[in-house]
Structure formats: C-alpha cells, structure tokens
C-alpha positions as CSV (number, residue, x, y, z in Angstrom):
1,X,-147.3,41.0,95.3
2,X,-145.5,42.9,98.2
3,X,-147.8,45.9,97.8
4,X,-150.8,43.7,98.4
5,X,-149.2,42.1,101.5
6,X,-148.2,45.5,102.9
7,X,-151.7,46.8,102.4
8,X,-153.3,43.6,103.8
9,X,-151.4,43.8,107.1
10,X,-151.4,47.6,107.2
11,X,-147.7,48.4,107.0
12,X,-146.1,51.5,105.6
13,X,-142.6,50.1,105.1
14,X,-141.6,46.5,104.5
15,X,-139.0,46.5,107.3
16,X,-141.9,46.7,109.7
17,X,-143.1,43.3,108.8
18,X,-142.0,40.2,110.8
19,X,-141.2,38.5,107.5
20,X,-138.7,41.1,106.3
21,X,-136.7,40.6,104.2
22,X,-138.8,38.4,101.9
23,X,-138.5,37.8,98.2
24,X,-142.1,38.6,97.3
25,X,-141.3,42.0,95.7
26,X,-141.2,41.2,92.0
27,X,-138.1,43.4,91.7
28,X,-135.2,42.4,89.6
29,X,-131.9,41.4,91.4
30,X,-130.4,44.9,91.3
31,X,-133.5,46.7,92.5
32,X,-134.1,44.0,95.2
33,X,-130.7,44.5,96.7
34,X,-131.1,48.3,96.8
35,X,-134.6,47.9,98.3
36,X,-133.2,45.7,101.1
37,X,-130.3,48.1,101.9
38,X,-132.7,51.0,102.1
39,X,-135.2,49.2,104.3
40,X,-132.5,47.9,106.6
41,X,-131.1,51.4,107.0
42,X,-134.5,52.8,107.8
43,X,-134.9,50.0,110.4
44,X,-131.5,50.9,112.0
45,X,-131.9,54.7,112.3
46,X,-135.7,55.3,111.9
47,X,-137.7,56.8,109.1
48,X,-137.3,60.4,110.0
49,X,-133.5,60.1,110.4
50,X,-133.3,58.2,107.1
51,X,-135.2,61.0,105.4
52,X,-132.8,63.6,106.8
53,X,-129.9,61.4,105.5
54,X,-131.1,61.1,101.9
55,X,-133.3,64.2,101.3
56,X,-130.6,66.1,99.5
57,X,-129.2,63.2,97.4
58,X,-130.4,63.2,93.8
59,X,-132.4,60.1,93.0
60,X,-131.6,60.0,89.3
C-alpha cells in the first residue's frame, strides 16, 4: 500500500510525506520499527548525510 501512496504523491522517501509516520506499510512489527527509525534519521540529518553514515555498515 505505501508504495502506491508514495508513487501517487511523487515522494522518494516516506519521511517526506505530511502523513509520516503512518501505518500503511504492510510491514511486520519488527520491520516497521526499523523503517520508522531509518526514515526519522534521514529526516533529521538529510539523505546524503544518512548515506555517508551507513554506507560501510553491512546490511545482512
């Protein structure tokens, strides 16, 4: 659902939406919490700075 909403209102990241954070993600509880933390961090410091912060951290 959230991908449709993001495409419909032409956003790249959910934190750019006026309705962020919403619960229309379809994620389970664990993934939803991580998703919110990541988006809030990007909102705080910006997308480029967030990338620099996490680019060398293994994802898996």
